[in-house]
C-alpha positions as a Markdown table, in Angstrom:
| # | Residue | x | y | z |
|---|---|---|---|---|
| 1 | Met | 81.2 | 72.5 | 71.4 |
| 2 | Thr | 77.6 | 71.5 | 71.1 |
| 3 | Val | 74.8 | 72.4 | 73.5 |
| 4 | Glu | 74.8 | 68.9 | 74.9 |
| 5 | Glu | 78.6 | 69.0 | 75.4 |
| 6 | Ala | 78.3 | 72.4 | 77.2 |
| 7 | Lys | 75.6 | 71.0 | 79.5 |
| 8 | His | 78.0 | 68.3 | 80.7 |
| 9 | Arg | 81.1 | 70.5 | 80.9 |
| 10 | Trp | 79.7 | 73.7 | 82.4 |
| 11 | Arg | 78.7 | 72.8 | 86.0 |
| 12 | Gly | 78.7 | 74.7 | 89.3 |
| 13 | Pro | 78.1 | 78.3 | 90.2 |
| 14 | Val | 78.6 | 81.1 | 87.7 |
| 15 | Val | 81.1 | 83.5 | 89.3 |
| 16 | Pro | 81.8 | 86.9 | 87.7 |
| 17 | Val | 85.5 | 88.0 | 87.5 |
| 18 | Leu | 85.5 | 91.6 | 88.6 |
| 19 | Thr | 87.7 | 94.1 | 86.8 |
| 20 | Ile | 89.4 | 96.1 | 89.6 |
| 21 | Phe | 90.9 | 99.5 | 88.9 |
| 22 | Asn | 93.3 | 101.7 | 90.8 |
| 23 | Asp | 92.4 | 105.3 | 91.7 |
| 24 | Asp | 94.0 | 106.5 | 88.5 |
| 25 | Leu | 91.8 | 104.1 | 86.5 |
| 26 | Ser | 94.7 | 101.8 | 85.6 |
| 27 | Leu | 94.1 | 98.1 | 85.9 |
| 28 | Asp | 94.8 | 96.7 | 89.4 |
| 29 | Leu | 96.6 | 93.5 | 88.4 |
| 30 | Ala | 97.5 | 92.7 | 92.0 |
| 31 | Gly | 93.8 | 92.9 | 93.0 |
| 32 | Leu | 92.8 | 90.8 | 90.0 |
| 33 | Arg | 95.4 | 88.2 | 90.9 |
| 34 | Gly | 94.2 | 88.2 | 94.5 |
| 35 | Asn | 90.6 | 87.6 | 93.5 |
| 36 | Ile | 91.6 | 84.7 | 91.2 |
| 37 | Arg | 93.8 | 83.3 | 93.9 |
| 38 | Tyr | 90.9 | 83.4 | 96.3 |
| 39 | Leu | 88.7 | 81.4 | 93.9 |
| 40 | Leu | 91.5 | 78.8 | 93.4 |
| 41 | Asp | 92.2 | 78.5 | 97.1 |
| 42 | Ala | 88.4 | 78.0 | 97.7 |
| 43 | Gly | 88.5 | 75.0 | 95.3 |
| 44 | Ala | 87.6 | 76.5 | 91.9 |
| 45 | Arg | 88.7 | 74.1 | 89.2 |
| 46 | Ala | 87.8 | 73.2 | 85.7 |
| 47 | Gly | 84.5 | 71.4 | 85.8 |
| 48 | Asn | 83.1 | 72.8 | 89.1 |
| 49 | Ile | 82.7 | 76.5 | 88.3 |
| 50 | Val | 81.9 | 78.8 | 85.4 |
| 51 | Leu | 83.8 | 82.1 | 85.4 |
| 52 | Leu | 81.9 | 84.9 | 83.8 |
| 53 | Val | 84.5 | 87.2 | 82.1 |
| 54 | Cys | 83.3 | 89.9 | 79.8 |
| 55 | Gly | 84.0 | 93.5 | 78.8 |
| 56 | Ala | 82.3 | 96.5 | 77.5 |
| 57 | Gly | 83.6 | 99.6 | 75.9 |
């Protein structure tokens, strides 16, 4: 994808996808699913939002 293509494709707010953990530091998949479901229910679709997903470690 070129810079010009990205400018036309990436529109809307940049929303971070949070990594949620349980008390024992395992990944909280239900919480992650809930956050993504919230975004979808609020109207997030390809072309109107940029999801910021990253990791470190």
